[in-house]
N, C-alpha and C positions, 0 to 999 in steps of 0.2 A: 047207665043205660048198658041193657044185655047186647049182643050182635044183633041183632033183629031189626032193634031201635038206631044204631049207628046207622044201618045200611039204609033205614027207612027215611032218617031224618039227610042225609046227604045230600038228596036234592040233587043231583048231577045233570049239570047241564050240558047243552050242545058243544062242540068244538068251538073253540071262538083263535082268532090268531089269525086267519089269514094268510096270506101268500105263501112261501113252500111249505109251512107248518100244518095248513088246510090240505094243502093238496095230499102232501105225505100220509097223514092221517087217512084222507079219504080213500086210496087206491089201495091201503094196506101198507105199505114200506115201512113206516115209522113203526108198526105192530113187533116185525121182528126185528129189527134195529140191535145192532150190540149198543150196550151203555155206553162204550165210549165214543161211539159214531154219534150219537143221539148227542152226547155233550159236546164234540166240536161240530154239530149242525147248528146247538143254541150258542157258542161262543164265536162262531160265525155269521151269526145273523139270518144264517136260513130257516130256522126253527125259534120260535119261542117255547121259554119252559112252562107260560102259561098255557099254548097250543099243547104242547106235551103232555102237560098233567091233566089236562081234559081228556087228551084220548083213552089215555089208561084210566082215568076214572072212569069212565063210559064203559071200560071195556069190562072193570071189574063190576058195576053195577047188572051187566048183561051176563056174566059170565058166573059172578060170582055167586046166585042161588043154585046151579045145579052142583058148585065145586066146594062150598062150606069151607074155603081158604081162608077167610078173613075173620079175626073174633071182633075185629073193630076199625073204622073208616073215620076219619075225617075232613072230609072233603075239603069244607070253608077251610083248617088249617094247612092244607095242600096246595089249595090257589095263594093262599095268602104267602104262603113259603115262596109259590113261583110267581108272586108277584114280585116280590122283593129281590129273588134272584136276577130277574128279568133290567130291574132297576138299577142293581148293581153293575152289571154291565155296560147301563146306560153310562153310568157315574166314570166307565173305563178301571174300576176295580179288577184285581187279579181274578178269576174264575178258578175256582177249586178244582181237585181232579173229580167231583162226580157233578160239578155245575148244572142243576136244571135235569136229572136222571132221579126218577122217581124208583122210590124202593119200599120194600115191606120188612118187616123185622119180627122174628119170632116172637110172640108175646112175652117170653119169661125173659126178655131182654127191656129192658123199661123204656118206655117211649113216654115222655110228659104229657099227662091227659088222656092215657089209654090207657086198659085195664094190664095187669102182669101179677099171672097167679103166682111169680118167683119171687114175689114181695110180699112181706108181709106176713110171710107161715115158712115152716121148717120144711125139709123133704121129708114124704111122707104122712106127714101129718094132715090129712085130708078135710078134716072139719075143720079147719084155718083157714083154707083158702078163699080170698076175697079177690073179686074178680072187678071192685070199682078201681076209677081210673086212680095213677099215679101222679106223684106231686113231683117228680122231678126226671128226666132222662138220665139212662144209663150214661157210663163212660165212651160205647159205641154207639149210641146216638146222638149224644155232644159230638163226636169226630166225624159222624158222616154229615151232618148239620154245617161243619168247619169246613167241610170238601163241599158243602154246595147240592148233596140230595135233599131229595123231596120226599119225605118222609110221608106217605101218603095213609098206613093201619099197620097193626100190625096181626099178624097168622094164625091160627091156632097151633097149638101143640097137645095136639090131641093123647089120652093116658095111650094104655095098652089096650084099647079097647073102650066100651065105655065110660068115663073117668068123670071128676068133678068139671063144672062147667060144660058138659058135655050128655045132655042127659038122657041121651039116646040115640041111637046108629041112625036114624038119620039126619044128623045133623054132624056126623062124623066125617071129615075132609074127604074129600074125594079123587079117587084118580084120572087126568083128563084124558087122559089113554082111552078110559072105559071107566064110566061115572059108578060102575055095580062095585069097582075094584078100591081098595084101599091106596094111599100114596105111601103106607108106610106111617115110622113115629120115630122121632116125635118134631122131626122139622117138617110134617108132612106140609103143611100149611102152605110154607115159605114153599117147598118144592112143586108143588101144587100151580102156586100164583106164577112162580117163573115157567113153569113148560106150557101154561096154557095163555103165556103170554101177555097176564093183566100185570105185570110188573117186569121192566127188563132185567130186574137182578131182587136178591132179598139175602137178611141172613137168618143164615141156620146156627143151629147146637149141635154138638155132637160129644156124646156121654157114653156112649159106645159104638157108636157108626151112625148116630140120629143127623149127621147133615149127607154123610156118604150113600145111606143106605134109601132113603127115600130118593133122592135124586136118584139114583141108579133103577130103582123101580119106577119112576117120572122121566126117564129121557133126558136128566138136567147134569150140570156140575157143580161137585160139590166137595168143598175144601174143608178137611180136619187141620188146622195147624198145627206145629208145635206145642205143647203143652205152655201157657204163660205169653204168648208170641202175643195175642190181641188180651187187653185188660178187662177186668170185671169186679164190680164191687156191688155187693147184696150185702146194706145195712142192716136191713131186717134178719137174714140169717145170712150173718157172717162165715164164711167157712173157707178154707184157700180148695180152690177147682182143681184137684190134684190129676183128677182123669178126666174134664168134661172143656171143651172148647166153644170158643164160636168163629163162622167162619163164613163166606159166600158161597150161596147156592144163583148159580147164573147157567147162559148157553154159551155163551163167551170165555175161554180161558184169559182171552187178554183182559173181561170185566172183573175175574176173580183174581187176578192180581192186583188191579187197579183199586177193587175194593177192601183187597189185604192190606194193600199202603196207607190205605185211606182208615183204617179200624185200627192197626197195630202199631207196637211201639210203648216203650215202658211210661208207666204212670204209678206215681206214689201211693197213690189208693190201692192197687193191687200189688202185694210184695210179689207173689211171683211173676209179675211182667219186667220188672225190676232189674229183672238179674239176663235180660235179653238188650242189644244196642240197639238205637234207634230205628226206624222200620226202612231198608232198604227201599231203591227203585225195583219192584218185581217185574217188572218188564224188561230193565236191562241187557238180561240174557237171553232175548228172544230171538236175537239175531243166531246166536251158536245153536239155536234149534235142539236136538239130541245126537247131534255128531259125536261121533266119539264115546257113546255112554256106554258100560259093559250091564246089561238087565238079566237080572234073573227071573224066571216065570217059577210059579208052584201052582200047584192044586190045593194045596189043602195045608198048607204049613208045617206039616207031619203031625197034623192032630185031628183034623176040621172033619175028615172024610165021614165020620159018625155021626154026624149030625146030616150028611147030604139024605134030601127027599130023590124018588127016583128019578126026576127030572133031572136034577144037580147036576150028573156027568154030561148029558148033552148042552147045559148051559155051559161048564166049565169050558167043555171043547170049544165052543166057539168063544167063547174069552182066551182062549188057548190064541186061539186062530188070529183074531184080533191083535194079542198082543205082539204076534210076530210080523204084524205093520211098521212096528218098530224099527224095523230092518232098513224100511221105503226109506227113511227120514236119519239113517245114518246112525245107527245101534247096534250094537250087538246083542241077540239075546239068547241065553240059553237054558236050560230047566236045572234048577239050583235043586240041591241037596240041603232040606232044610227038615229039623228035626225038633221042631218047638211043645211044650208040654202045654196040654191044655188049661185054656185060662180059668175054667169052671170047673169046681165053685169058690178056686181060690180070689178071682178079682171082685165075688159076692163077699167077702169076708174082709179085703181091705177094703171095697170102698164105705162098707157098713162102718168099719172105724174111723175112717176117713170125716164122716158125717157124725160122727159123735156118739156112736151105738159101738160100744169098747168090747172085743172079740178075745173070747179065751186065745190064751198065749201060745197053746201049742197050736191051733188053729192059725193063727198069725204068723206063727214063725214057719208052719208049713209053705203059707200061703206066698209071706215074703220071699223065702229060697225058692221057691218055683219062680216068682219074680227076677230076680235075680238071676238065676241060669236063665232063664228064657231072654232077657235082656244081656245077660254077656254073647248069646248065641247069634243073636242080631247083631250086635254089636260087629264080630266077625265077621259075619255074612256082609256086611255092609262096608268091610273092607275089600273086598272080593268083587261085590256089586256096587253100581251106585245108585241103583233103585230094585227093589224087589216089585214085580208085578203078580196079580190075583185076579180072580173075578171078586167081583165089591157083594153083591147077593147071590146066594146059593139057591134061589128061586124067583120065581115072577110074582107079581102082586097078585094079592088072593081078592078073595070077596069080601067086604065088610063083614060079612056075618061069620065069615072063617075066618078072618083076624080077630074077632072080638074072641071066639070059641080057643083061640090059639091062646091067647093070653089067658086064660084061664086053668093052663096048663101050666106049673111052676116049672117042668124044663124046657118050656119054650124060648127064655130069654137067650140062652148058648147058642140055639137053633138059629135065630133072626140075628144073631150078630156073628155069627160062626169065624169070620174071615176079616172083623172091623174092629172088634172089642179089644184084640191084644193089642194095639197099638192105643189106644186110650188107656191101655194098663201100661205099656212101656213109655209113654208119652212121647211117641214119636209121631210125623206129621204124616199124612195120606191125603190122596185123591182120587175119586172116583168121575170116571168119564163116561158117555155114552158112545157102547159100540154097535146099535144094533136092535134088534126083537129077537126073540123068544115064542113062538106060537104070539105072534104079532103085540108082544109086549117087551117094554125097552128092557134090556141088562146092562151093568156094567162094568169097565175096569180098573183096577183099583191098584195106584202107585205108591209104595211108602220107601219113607228117606230117616237120612240121619238127620237129628236134630239140626232147625236153622236152614235145611235143602231144599225149601222152596222155591227160592230164584231159581234154581236150574229143574226140579221137578215142575215150574211154570213153563218153562221154556221148554222143554221136552211135549210135553202136553200139548201144548199150542200148537208145535211142529207136526204133531201123530193128529189132530182134528183139523188141521188143513188139510192134510193128506188124506183122512179120512172122514167129512164133513157129515152131522145129521140135519139132514133138511127134510124128513117126514115129521109134518107137526098129526099135534092129538084130536082125537076127535071132537073135544070140548076145547076149543081155543077160536 
């Protein structure tokens, strides 16, 4: 089935379940609850998983025709998962970290019975892309089910403008703040789904900023974990994901921590994941907040200014003012002297080589030596500072038409990823936090740290967001 057929056959029913669940859904409180609060309400008996699932399925039915965030929805399977979740509680079984919480996954994270273009083709081989349903869950989907999450569907991973699986711009995912605009790429559907509250949380993928950038453009939280921290295995196209990660997209930092805990940790099917210890409790340090941290601020990491648009200096200045807010929650912040070398075109050379396209020796040497110098500089920097802060995206969301035109320019990739791609290349974790609006469109603040620094990063982010909550809601929500 294609996306429209999936949606047409979902036959989403009105809210059922009665009691507190029906009341919460009716007055809108349920819509904007963080996932951890939804889970608490289900476990305590104030809500049922079935009532919650019906509520969010009905929102998808109403909003997705305008936002095009979902590739496929399986309402029947979601209802069955919710029924089993309620029955498990009635039997006294221990609930998982995400018990009863609806979630969506970026479509290249395989979900059994749903299309996944990441399976059955090699990267860049457009002719072989197959959107038929896959036969098995990814490791991430397995872990989400084990945690009790209700998988409602998979979100569209648009290409760079019009791409396979998306025949025209009319079907491109739309930004909930203005449906004439793009929500970024490639976790665009997941970011749009969370920003519009079609689901409380979603899974994104980040190969150069593709979780953080759509999150910034849509006004939500996007986490790019340490490389290998979240395992993945793609048997149809086996390769080490040396610059790509999977992580949560949420509206609440605690939700991001809980989802990360549910999906991270070693798995023998992914070699890179086995160098990491078991997942910690990513909420354990929340009481520490940001107290005592020393943070460095940078406008451009020493190289990105050449990619700035005319409005970028104003966006960066606004991000800097937001970054200074960390002082309100106990951190010290100063401008950091950072002189990294540009990642482009070196990152393109290394990625092509990683993906089975051997590059000339001289180009590989230049690329890897540049990477080595940058990583050494950043390691020294992170001895002085706990985290580095910057703007996430150097622009606001463009129109869908402009977005498509931008990607016809071969010089656009480093512009789009100017302040994010470096940390995929250096294999360092980073998070984007919503900090308000420029010309009525969302912008984001990025925090970068040393490998496996996510527990402290999330604690600081939670303290910051508690002090500066973003309560404005999108036009399409």
